[in-house]
N, C-alpha and C positions, 0 to 999 in steps of 0.2 A: 174580770177585773171592774172595780167599782170605782165609778167617776164623779166624784162629788160635786163638779160643775154642772152636770147633766139637768139640762131644763133652765137653767141659771141666766139671764138679761145677760146679753155680749155687748159691752159698748165698745165703740169704735178703737179705742187705742186697747182693747182685749187680744192677747193672743189668738192667731187665726185659729179655726177649727177646719176650714177645707181649703186643698190644693189644687187646682184643675189647671190641666197641661190645656193650651189654647190652639187651636188652630185658627188664624186669623179669616177674616171674611169682610167684603163689602158686603153683605147682605144680610148676614144675620149677627142678634146680638150674643154676648155670652150668656150661659144659663143663669149663674148668680152675678149681679155686680160686685166688683173687685172691692178689697179695702185696698189690696196693694199689688202691684204686679213684679218679676224679677225674670230677669232672661239668663242663658247661658251663653248666649253668643253675642258681644255688644252690635249697637245699631241704633237705626230708629223705630220709633214704634208711632203708629198712626192711629190715635185713639179717639173717642167718643165719649167725654164725661160723663155724670150723672147730672149733671147742668147742663148737659145738650150742648157742649162746645167740642168743637172737632178741631183738632191740634196733632203735630206732630213733635213727639220728645227724643231726645238722645238720651240711650241707657246703655250701662254699663254691665258687663258679665258680673255676675254675684251681689250687685246691689238689690235693696230693696227698695222699691218706688211706694212711696203713701198713696196712691191714685186711684179716685174712685172712679172706674169705666164701666160703661155699659157693653160698648163694641172696641174689638181691637181689628184694626182695617188691615187686609190683605194688603193694598195699595199702598204703596210708600213705606210700607213696614220690611224694615233688614234684618231687624235682631231676630237672632235664632233661640228655639226651646224655651218661648215663653209661658210662663204660669200665670193664674191668677190666684190671687190670697185672698180668704175671704172668712 
């Protein structure tokens, strides 16, 4: 298969090229900083943003949230089926 966009510069607003299942952790950062997150089960997600802000957000299942995070914490996270989009 030919990919016309191979090795092209990716802007933050371009479609995502990597989807990773997230195992929330209070000690480990994500493998890749996200461009957005999504969940299959609504709830709260505690995150550390790339700006090093820690906060808790409520997320609804099926929506895509454009938030750049380096960590998704286990503590205070109740949402399930979390994926990182980058």
